[in-house]
C-alpha positions, 0 to 999 in steps of 0.5 A: 318836509326836512329829512329830519322828518322822514320816517324810516325803519332800520336794522342795526349791524349784527357784526360793528367793526370800527365805523360802521357803513350805511346800507340805504333802501329806497323803495318804489312808487306807491310803496312805503319803507316796510317793502325793501325792508323785508329783505333786511335780514339777509343783507350783510351783517355788517350795516347799518340798514335803513328803509327811508319813506318817500316824503309825499303821501299818496293814500293808506300805506303808499308814497312815493319820492316825485308824482307821476302824472297824466295828460293828453298830451303829455302821456306819462311824465315825471315831476322832476322838481320834486324829484330833484327836490327828494334827491337832495332831502335824501342826501341830507338825511344820510348826512344827518343820520350818520352824524346822528348814528355815527356812521361813516358818511364816507362808507353809504351803499344805496338800493333802490327799487325802480322809482327809488332806482332812478333816485340812487342813479340820481343822488349817485350822480349828484353827490359821488363823493359820499357814495361808495356802492349804489344797486339799482333795481328795476330802475334806469338813469335820467340825465334829467336829474343830474348836474350838467358837468356829472360826467367830469367828475371823479367816480374811481371809487365808486361801484354801481350794479343794475338789473332790469326784468327783460319783461318790465311792465312799468319801465321798459326793459329799453330804457335801462339798456339806454341807461346801462350803455351811458353808463359803461361809456364813462371812463373809470365807472366800476359798472356792472348790469344785468337782465332777468327773466321776470316783470318789475320786481325782484325775483330769487335769481336777481336778489342773489345776483346783487348779493354776490355782488354786495359780498364780492364787490 
């Protein structure tokens, strides 16, 4: 699949001013583009909001950015080749959609949940010059999806937010805490991390908090 063939939902800005920024929503494993798009009417009005459907079909209205496999030896493990392929596919989509709709390719915000959050980190640190802000909900930073010298890049322009549930039954909060420790160790990276009393999802409190961050950062 090419980036031109990806399905998406969109909400144009209600208050366009100059070149319009892009806010790209990346759903979690087994979900679809309608999931995070339920946030669309509440998101800042200056953005052109696009919610993208993952390329791998799991069943009716169920998609993934990459496979999660199970076997007796490895237990649960991710297909990192598919993850890297989706990382690059999403980046190509960003370039193409900004050109097609005349959006500001230097003002791109990612908002990912779970598997989408993992890929938000991967895209942000693989192509940092293109991403201005990144929001990672209920995910973590998988260094296996990043270039070897990723820490040596210039992140001074980047603003990053992450939130996780203390009772997350899918991705342990300890994984998010380890990611937060890693990201806080990077010089000049503007990073904010919060935990909420919730499971694997987005609560009213966590939604309000990342909205606060979006409007203030």
